[in-house]
C-alpha positions as CSV (number, residue, x, y, z in Angstrom):
1,M,0.0,0.0,0.0
2,I,2.5,2.6,1.2
3,D,6.2,2.1,2.0
4,S,8.6,4.9,2.6
5,V,7.5,8.5,3.4
6,C,8.9,11.8,4.4
7,L,6.6,13.8,6.7
8,T,7.4,17.5,7.7
9,R,5.9,19.8,10.2
10,P,6.9,23.3,11.4
11,V,8.3,22.7,14.9
12,R,10.6,25.0,16.9
13,M,13.9,23.2,17.6
14,H,15.5,23.0,21.0
15,S,18.7,24.8,22.1
16,P,22.0,23.1,20.8
17,L,22.7,21.6,24.3
18,D,19.2,20.1,24.5
19,M,19.5,18.8,20.9
20,L,22.7,17.0,21.8
21,S,21.2,15.5,25.0
22,L,18.4,14.1,22.9
23,G,20.9,12.3,20.6
24,F,20.7,14.7,17.6
25,R,24.0,15.5,15.8
26,S,24.7,18.6,13.8
27,V,24.9,17.9,10.1
28,C,27.0,21.1,9.3
29,K,30.6,20.5,8.8
30,H,31.7,24.1,8.8
31,P,35.4,24.4,9.8
32,S,35.0,27.7,11.6
33,S,34.1,28.0,15.3
34,V,31.5,30.6,14.2
35,C,29.2,28.9,11.8
36,T,26.9,30.9,9.5
37,H,25.0,28.0,8.1
38,P,21.3,27.4,9.0
39,A,21.1,24.9,11.8
40,R,20.5,21.3,10.7
41,W,20.4,18.4,13.2
42,R,19.8,14.6,12.5
43,L,19.0,11.7,14.6
44,A,19.3,8.2,12.9
45,R,18.5,5.2,15.1
46,E,18.9,1.7,13.8
47,K,15.6,0.2,12.6
48,K,13.8,3.4,13.4
49,P,12.6,6.3,11.3
50,H,15.2,9.1,10.9
51,L,14.5,12.6,12.2
52,T,16.0,15.8,10.7
53,W,15.5,19.2,12.2
54,S,16.2,22.0,9.8
55,E,16.3,25.8,9.9
56,A,15.0,27.4,6.7
57,P,16.5,30.7,5.3
58,N,13.6,32.7,6.7
59,G,14.4,31.4,10.2
60,S,11.5,29.0,10.5
61,H,12.3,25.5,11.8
62,W,10.9,22.3,10.3
63,L,11.0,18.7,11.8
64,S,11.0,15.9,9.3
65,L,10.6,12.2,9.6
66,T,11.8,9.8,7.0
67,G,11.2,6.0,7.1
68,S,9.2,2.9,6.0
69,L,5.7,2.7,7.4
70,P,5.4,-1.2,7.2
71,K,8.9,-1.5,8.7
72,F,7.8,0.8,11.6
73,M,4.6,-1.3,12.1
74,F,5.8,-4.9,11.3
75,G,9.6,-4.7,11.4
76,S,10.0,-5.4,7.6
77,N,8.6,-3.9,4.4
78,V,8.0,-7.5,3.1
79,Y,4.6,-7.0,4.6
80,L,2.3,-4.1,3.5
81,L,-0.3,-2.1,5.4
82,S,-3.6,-3.2,3.8
83,N,-6.3,-0.6,4.8
84,D,-7.0,2.8,6.3
85,D,-7.3,1.4,9.8
86,E,-3.7,0.2,9.7
87,L,-2.6,3.5,8.2
88,R,-4.3,5.4,11.1
89,T,-2.7,3.2,13.7
90,C,0.7,3.5,12.0
91,L,0.5,7.4,11.8
92,E,-0.7,7.5,15.5
93,G,2.4,5.5,16.4
94,I,4.6,7.8,14.4
95,S,3.2,10.8,16.2
96,Q,3.9,9.1,19.6
97,Y,7.4,8.1,18.4
98,V,8.4,11.6,17.5
99,A,6.9,13.1,20.6
100,E,8.9,10.8,22.9
101,T,12.1,11.0,20.8
102,A,12.2,14.7,20.1
103,Q,10.2,15.9,23.1
104,V,7.8,18.0,21.0
105,T,4.2,17.7,19.8
106,F,4.1,16.1,16.3
107,D,0.8,15.5,14.5
108,A,1.6,13.1,11.7
109,F,-1.8,13.5,10.1
110,A,-1.3,17.3,9.7
111,A,2.3,16.9,8.4
112,N,3.1,17.7,4.8
113,V,4.1,14.8,2.6
114,N,7.5,15.5,0.9
115,R,7.9,11.9,-0.4
116,V,5.8,8.8,-0.7
117,D,6.2,5.4,-2.2
118,Y,2.8,3.8,-3.2
119,C,3.3,0.1,-3.7
120,H,1.7,-3.2,-4.4
121,H,2.4,-6.8,-4.4
122,W,1.3,-9.4,-6.9
123,R,1.9,-12.9,-5.6
124,F,2.8,-15.6,-8.3
125,S,4.5,-18.9,-8.5
126,S,8.3,-18.2,-8.3
127,E,8.9,-19.1,-11.9
128,L,6.4,-16.5,-13.1
129,V,8.1,-13.4,-11.5
130,P,11.2,-13.6,-13.8
131,Q,8.9,-14.1,-16.7
132,Y,7.0,-10.9,-15.9
133,L,10.2,-8.9,-15.4
134,W,11.6,-10.2,-18.7
135,A,8.4,-8.8,-20.4
136,L,8.4,-5.6,-18.4
137,R,11.8,-4.7,-19.8
138,G,9.9,-3.2,-22.7
139,I,7.9,-0.7,-20.7
140,S,8.3,2.9,-21.7
141,L,6.9,6.3,-20.8
142,P,7.7,9.6,-22.5
143,R,10.5,11.6,-20.8
144,M,11.3,8.9,-18.3
145,R,14.7,7.2,-18.2
146,K,14.7,3.4,-18.1
147,T,17.2,1.3,-16.0
148,L,17.5,-2.4,-15.9
149,I,19.3,-3.9,-13.0
150,D,20.4,-7.5,-13.6
151,S,17.3,-9.5,-14.4
152,S,15.4,-8.6,-11.2
153,T,14.6,-4.9,-11.5
154,V,12.9,-2.6,-14.2
155,E,12.9,1.1,-13.3
156,L,11.6,4.3,-15.0
157,S,12.5,7.6,-13.5
158,N,12.8,11.4,-14.0
159,A,13.7,14.2,-11.7
160,S,10.6,13.9,-9.4
161,Q,9.1,10.3,-9.9
162,T,10.2,6.7,-10.0
163,I,8.3,3.7,-11.2
164,V,9.9,0.3,-10.3
165,F,9.1,-3.4,-10.6
166,Y,11.4,-5.9,-8.9
167,D,11.6,-9.4,-7.5
168,K,11.1,-9.0,-3.8
169,F,12.6,-12.3,-3.0
170,E,15.9,-11.5,-4.8
171,E,16.0,-8.1,-3.0
172,R,15.6,-9.7,0.4
173,F,18.0,-12.7,-0.5
174,A,20.7,-10.1,-1.3
175,M,20.3,-8.6,2.1
176,K,22.4,-10.4,4.7
177,S,20.0,-9.3,7.5
178,S,16.9,-10.9,6.1
179,T,15.3,-13.7,8.2
180,Q,14.0,-17.0,6.9
181,E,10.5,-15.8,7.6
182,E,11.0,-12.7,5.4
183,L,12.4,-14.8,2.7
184,N,9.4,-17.2,2.8
185,A,7.0,-14.3,2.7
186,A,8.9,-12.7,-0.3
187,K,8.8,-15.8,-2.5
188,G,6.8,-15.3,-5.7
189,V,6.2,-11.6,-5.0
190,L,6.4,-9.1,-7.9
191,R,6.8,-5.8,-6.2
192,F,5.6,-2.5,-7.8
193,E,6.3,1.0,-6.5
194,M,5.3,4.5,-7.8
195,R,7.5,6.9,-5.8
196,L,6.7,10.6,-5.6
197,R,10.2,11.9,-4.6
198,D,9.7,15.6,-3.8
199,N,7.2,18.1,-2.6
200,R,6.4,19.3,-6.1
201,S,5.4,15.9,-7.3
202,C,3.3,15.4,-4.2
203,D,1.6,18.8,-4.9
204,R,0.9,17.8,-8.4
205,F,-0.6,14.5,-7.3
206,A,-2.8,16.1,-4.7
207,K,-4.2,18.4,-7.4
208,K,-4.9,15.4,-9.7
209,M,-6.6,13.7,-6.7
210,G,-8.8,16.8,-6.1
211,V,-7.7,17.2,-2.5
212,P,-6.8,20.7,-1.0
213,N,-3.2,19.9,0.1
214,R,-0.5,17.3,0.4
215,K,-1.0,16.6,4.2
216,A,-0.7,13.0,5.3
217,E,-4.5,12.8,6.0
218,M,-5.0,13.5,2.3
219,L,-2.3,11.5,0.6
220,L,-1.6,8.6,3.0
221,T,-4.9,6.8,2.4
222,E,-6.2,3.8,0.7
223,Q,-8.1,5.9,-1.8
224,A,-4.9,7.8,-2.8
225,T,-3.0,4.6,-3.1
226,R,-5.6,2.9,-5.4
227,H,-5.6,6.2,-7.6
228,A,-1.8,6.3,-7.8
229,I,-1.4,2.6,-8.7
230,R,-4.3,2.3,-11.2
231,Q,-3.3,5.5,-13.0
232,T,0.3,4.3,-13.3
233,L,-0.6,0.8,-14.5
234,D,-3.0,2.4,-17.1
235,R,-0.2,4.8,-18.3
236,L,2.0,1.7,-18.8
237,G,-0.7,-0.2,-20.6
238,L,-0.3,-3.2,-18.3
239,S,-4.0,-4.0,-17.6
240,K,-4.1,-6.1,-20.9
241,P,-2.6,-9.6,-21.1
242,I,1.0,-9.8,-22.1
243,T,1.0,-11.9,-25.3
244,E,3.8,-14.1,-26.8
245,G,5.5,-12.3,-29.8
246,S,3.7,-13.8,-32.7
247,A,0.3,-12.8,-31.4
248,R,1.1,-9.2,-31.2
249,L,0.4,-8.4,-35.1
250,E,-2.9,-10.2,-34.8
251,L,-3.9,-8.0,-31.9
252,L,-2.8,-4.9,-33.8
253,R,-4.6,-6.0,-36.9
254,A,-7.8,-6.6,-34.9
255,Y,-7.4,-3.2,-33.3
256,C,-6.9,-1.4,-36.7
257,G,-9.9,-3.2,-38.3
258,N,-10.1,-2.5,-42.0
259,D,-7.6,0.4,-41.8
260,G,-4.6,-1.3,-43.5
261,A,-2.5,1.9,-43.7
262,R,-2.9,2.5,-39.9
263,F,-2.0,-1.2,-39.3
264,L,1.2,-0.9,-41.4
265,R,2.2,2.4,-39.6
266,L,1.8,0.9,-36.2
267,A,3.4,-2.5,-37.2
268,G,6.4,-0.5,-38.5
269,F,6.6,1.5,-35.3
270,L,6.5,-1.7,-33.2
271,A,9.1,-3.5,-35.3
272,A,11.5,-0.4,-35.0
273,G,10.8,-0.4,-31.3
274,D,11.7,-4.0,-31.0
275,Y,14.9,-3.5,-32.8
276,Y,16.2,-0.2,-31.5
277,G,14.2,0.0,-28.2
278,L,11.1,2.2,-27.9
279,D,13.0,4.5,-25.6
280,N,15.5,5.3,-28.4
281,L,13.2,6.1,-31.2
282,V,13.1,9.9,-30.4
283,K,16.7,10.0,-29.5
284,L,17.6,8.4,-32.8
285,K,15.3,10.8,-34.7
286,I,13.3,7.8,-36.2
287,S,10.1,9.4,-34.6
288,S,9.1,12.9,-33.4
289,Y,8.1,13.1,-29.8
290,S,4.4,13.8,-30.6
291,D,4.3,10.9,-33.1
292,Y,6.0,8.6,-30.6
293,R,3.5,9.4,-27.8
294,R,0.5,8.9,-30.2
295,K,1.7,5.6,-31.6
296,L,2.8,4.3,-28.2
297,K,-0.7,5.0,-26.8
298,E,-2.3,3.1,-29.7
299,I,0.1,0.1,-29.3
300,K,-0.8,-0.1,-25.5
301,D,-4.6,0.2,-26.3
302,A,-4.2,-2.6,-28.8
303,G,-2.6,-4.9,-26.1
304,A,0.4,-5.3,-28.3
305,F,2.9,-3.4,-26.2
306,L,4.8,-6.1,-24.3
307,I,6.0,-9.5,-25.2
308,A,5.9,-12.6,-23.1
309,E,9.0,-15.0,-23.1
310,G,8.1,-18.1,-25.1
311,P,4.6,-19.3,-26.3
312,R,2.9,-18.6,-23.0
313,S,0.8,-15.4,-22.5
314,L,0.8,-13.7,-19.1
315,E,-2.2,-12.1,-17.3
316,G,-2.4,-8.3,-17.2
317,L,-1.2,-6.6,-14.0
318,T,-4.4,-5.1,-12.5
319,F,-4.8,-3.6,-9.1
320,I,-6.2,-6.2,-6.7
321,E,-6.1,-6.6,-3.0
322,P,-2.5,-6.6,-1.7
323,C,-0.9,-9.5,0.1
324,K,-2.1,-9.7,3.7
325,P,0.4,-8.2,6.2
326,H,2.3,-10.3,8.8
327,Q,-0.2,-11.6,11.4
328,G,0.5,-10.7,15.1
329,S,2.9,-7.8,14.3
330,E,2.7,-4.7,16.5
331,A,3.5,-1.1,16.1
332,A,6.9,0.0,17.2
């Protein structure tokens, strides 16, 4: 549902001596004994959300919390929060954690969201996860850079947003600290995340949602999560089945009907994309940006966008109920 967040509230910081006594450390590395930098203090406890207290140029003070909500609740982000009740419990726990740690009042619900990772799990058999990731190597969105990491991660990103699919088991297996319970829970899980990485992207998302601001009570909800995930999957054209290669031309032909010229244009675009990579068609000046966007949308609408490995087709990736969280876990 939601993984990592950054929540910020205007809170007056303590004196330097009090900050030190609470465990905060100054981030500034100014060599002079008389520092002119705005104050910035950080507290990073193991397996706990990080706290950063900053002084803005106008003299105002801001307290930020950065961390994973499921890790705070369940001790691991292998398990996801599944509904608004769990989110409320988590944010109440966050408010209490900051109050006890920083000795201030911190209302997590009223905090601004400066970063949020909306996420979803699909649970398949273990052999299907790499097949989906193989097909997802072909995903493309205008003005987003694609990165492939080994065979276990496919990522699209720009300055403010990241979209990523990865094998949760492979991620946890690479971490020496993973428990056997976590590895068992991660088997067969294809993880999807849509990350809004700064306050401007959170503002834009709030406007698209039709909510008045980017406070946690508006953006850290089940409704916001569903909106973010469905919208992203629709943009990627992933709601349709992923067919094996030879079936794509038939899908395209059925989509174009009796318009043979349109079929040939789209078939040529598809073939060039398969050979050069769809991401490279504008860069290589094979297609203009506007023509690329238009043809890419048609290819996705036809269900001929991605290719499955081998003769087997794969079901579309639609938004369904997430995997149930770990039973018996408690808030930190």
